[in-house]
C-alpha positions as CSV (number, residue, x, y, z in Angstrom):
1,M,1.7,-7.1,5.0
2,D,1.8,-5.2,8.3
3,I,-1.0,-3.5,9.0
4,V,0.4,-0.1,9.0
5,A,1.3,-1.2,5.6
6,H,-2.1,-2.3,4.4
7,T,-3.9,0.7,5.9
8,L,-1.7,2.9,3.9
9,W,-2.1,1.6,0.8
10,A,-5.9,1.8,1.3
11,G,-5.6,5.2,2.6
12,F,-3.8,6.3,-0.7
13,G,-6.2,4.1,-2.9
14,A,-9.1,6.1,-1.2
15,A,-7.1,9.3,-2.0
16,W,-6.9,8.5,-5.4
17,L,-10.4,7.7,-6.2
18,A,-11.0,11.2,-4.5
19,R,-9.1,13.1,-7.3
20,R,-11.8,11.1,-9.6
21,R,-14.9,11.1,-7.7
22,P,-16.4,12.5,-4.5
23,V,-15.5,10.4,-1.7
24,S,-16.5,11.2,2.1
25,R,-14.1,11.2,5.0
26,T,-16.6,8.6,6.6
27,A,-16.1,6.0,3.7
28,V,-12.3,6.9,3.7
29,A,-12.2,6.2,7.4
30,A,-14.3,3.0,6.5
31,T,-11.9,1.9,3.9
32,I,-8.9,2.2,6.1
33,T,-10.4,0.3,8.9
34,L,-11.6,-2.4,6.6
35,A,-8.0,-2.7,5.2
36,A,-6.8,-3.6,9.0
37,L,-9.5,-5.4,10.2
38,P,-8.5,-9.3,9.0
39,D,-5.5,-9.0,10.8
40,V,-7.1,-7.4,13.9
41,I,-10.0,-9.3,14.5
42,Q,-8.0,-12.5,14.3
43,M,-6.4,-11.5,17.8
44,L,-9.6,-11.0,19.6
45,P,-9.5,-14.8,20.6
46,V,-6.2,-13.7,22.0
47,L,-7.0,-10.4,23.8
48,G,-10.1,-12.5,25.5
49,W,-7.5,-15.3,26.6
50,W,-6.0,-12.3,28.3
51,W,-8.5,-10.3,29.4
52,F,-10.7,-12.9,31.0
53,G,-7.6,-14.5,32.9
54,G,-5.1,-17.4,31.8
55,G,-3.3,-15.2,29.5
56,S,-0.8,-12.9,29.5
57,L,0.3,-9.6,27.7
58,E,3.3,-11.4,26.7
59,A,1.5,-14.0,25.0
60,V,-0.7,-11.5,22.7
61,R,2.5,-9.2,21.9
62,A,4.3,-12.2,20.8
63,F,1.2,-13.8,19.0
64,A,1.3,-10.4,17.3
65,I,4.7,-10.5,15.9
66,A,4.9,-14.6,15.9
67,L,7.0,-16.4,13.6
68,P,5.4,-19.6,11.6
69,G,6.2,-22.2,14.4
70,R,7.1,-19.3,17.2
71,E,3.5,-18.9,18.1
72,P,2.9,-19.0,21.8
73,V,1.5,-21.6,23.9
74,M,-2.4,-20.9,24.1
75,P,-5.4,-23.1,24.7
76,E,-6.6,-25.3,21.7
77,W,-9.7,-22.7,21.9
78,V,-8.0,-20.0,21.4
79,T,-6.3,-20.9,18.5
80,W,-9.0,-22.7,17.1
81,W,-11.0,-19.5,17.4
82,S,-8.3,-17.7,16.1
83,H,-7.5,-19.4,13.2
84,N,-10.9,-19.8,11.9
85,I,-11.3,-16.0,12.4
86,H,-8.0,-15.2,10.2
87,C,-9.4,-17.8,7.4
88,V,-12.5,-16.2,7.1
89,A,-11.3,-12.5,6.9
90,H,-8.9,-13.5,4.4
91,S,-10.9,-15.1,2.1
92,A,-12.2,-13.9,-1.5
93,V,-15.0,-16.2,-1.2
94,I,-15.8,-14.5,1.9
95,A,-15.8,-11.0,0.6
96,A,-17.5,-12.0,-2.1
97,G,-20.5,-13.5,-0.5
98,I,-20.6,-9.9,1.8
99,T,-20.2,-7.5,-1.2
100,L,-22.8,-9.6,-3.5
101,L,-25.1,-9.1,-0.4
102,L,-24.6,-5.7,0.3
103,W,-24.5,-4.7,-3.4
104,A,-27.9,-6.3,-4.0
105,W,-29.1,-4.5,-0.7
106,R,-27.7,-1.2,-1.5
107,R,-28.1,-1.4,-5.4
108,T,-24.3,-0.2,-5.7
109,L,-20.9,-1.1,-4.4
110,W,-20.2,0.1,-0.8
111,L,-16.4,1.4,-1.0
112,P,-15.2,0.9,2.0
113,L,-15.5,-2.9,1.2
114,L,-12.3,-2.1,-1.3
115,G,-10.1,-1.8,1.9
116,W,-11.0,-5.4,2.5
117,W,-10.7,-6.3,-1.0
118,S,-7.0,-4.6,-0.8
119,H,-6.0,-6.7,1.9
120,I,-6.9,-9.9,0.9
121,V,-5.7,-9.2,-2.8
122,I,-2.3,-7.9,-1.1
123,D,-2.0,-10.6,1.2
124,V,-1.9,-13.2,-1.6
125,F,1.1,-11.9,-2.8
126,T,2.7,-10.9,0.6
127,H,2.5,-14.1,2.3
128,S,4.5,-17.5,1.6
129,A,3.8,-21.0,2.1
130,D,6.3,-20.7,5.1
131,Y,4.9,-17.8,6.1
132,Y,1.1,-17.8,6.8
133,A,-0.6,-18.3,3.6
134,S,-3.1,-16.5,2.8
135,P,-6.4,-18.8,2.5
136,V,-8.2,-17.0,0.0
137,L,-10.2,-19.9,-1.5
138,Y,-11.5,-20.7,2.3
139,P,-13.6,-22.5,2.8
140,F,-13.1,-24.8,0.1
141,T,-9.7,-24.8,1.0
142,Q,-7.2,-23.5,4.0
143,R,-4.6,-23.7,1.6
144,G,-2.7,-20.4,0.0
145,F,-0.3,-19.3,-2.6
146,D,3.5,-19.2,-2.2
147,G,4.0,-15.4,-2.4
148,I,7.0,-13.5,-0.8
149,A,6.9,-13.2,3.0
150,W,6.4,-9.2,3.6
151,I,8.1,-9.7,6.8
152,T,11.9,-10.3,4.1
153,P,13.6,-7.4,4.8
154,W,14.3,-6.3,1.2
155,F,10.6,-6.6,0.9
156,M,9.9,-4.7,3.4
157,V,12.0,-1.8,2.2
158,A,10.7,-2.2,-1.0
159,N,7.3,-1.7,-0.2
160,Y,7.9,1.2,2.3
161,L,9.5,3.1,-0.4
162,A,6.7,2.3,-2.5
163,L,4.4,3.7,0.2
164,A,6.5,6.9,-0.1
165,A,6.6,6.9,-3.5
166,A,2.7,7.0,-3.8
167,G,2.4,9.1,-1.0
168,A,4.8,12.1,-2.2
169,A,3.4,11.5,-5.7
170,L,-0.5,12.5,-4.3
171,F,1.1,14.9,-2.0
172,L,2.5,17.0,-5.2
173,H,-0.7,16.4,-7.2
174,A,-2.6,18.0,-4.4
175,R,0.0,20.8,-3.9
176,R,-0.1,21.4,-8.0
177,Q,-3.6,21.2,-8.4
178,S,-4.0,23.6,-5.5
179,R,-2.1,26.4,-7.6
180,V,-3.6,25.6,-11.2
181,R,-7.1,26.0,-9.5
182,P,-7.8,28.2,-6.7
183,E,-10.3,27.9,-4.1
184,F,-13.7,28.3,-5.6
185,S,-15.7,30.9,-4.2
186,P,-19.3,31.6,-5.0
187,A,-20.3,34.9,-5.4
188,D,-22.8,36.3,-2.4
189,P,-26.4,36.8,-4.0
190,T,-27.6,39.3,-1.8
191,R,-24.5,41.6,-3.1
192,S,-25.6,43.9,-5.9
193,P,-23.5,44.4,-8.7
194,T,-21.4,47.1,-9.1
């Protein structure tokens, strides 16, 4: 799935959760960031190649929107690092290990990890064998499941219509709640009753 859709789904998920329990703005921002991070960090080797010489901004742009087999020609080390970072960032095995480590340390689930998990789960089903299958079981295998490529036009339309519906539902619910339940205003304890 594209980065914008990943962040929107994670943001809507955090907003939905905030209707049921307190969620800080920091946690929402971290959740959205972790939802985008797997696709962003795999760009770092390509950006480094461009920044430190040898690459071009056009190669970075071409890599960001490349179709399988149409990636720009890059040095072997750039391709190797980018591929391996992609595998690590999209692995449920790696995410489970980090989730368990943080859970053991914090004694609770760190909510922003749900952004990363949402990215992994969504990508399993929105990448096909021909379109960067998500290596969900890496490092045991780099093979992925054959889902629907998110770049398929009808799927993109359906996805953004679903996002619009989810956003509208959250907006309407918030609007309805604000009409039903006026803002709570605590009484001034220094004021005497009259």
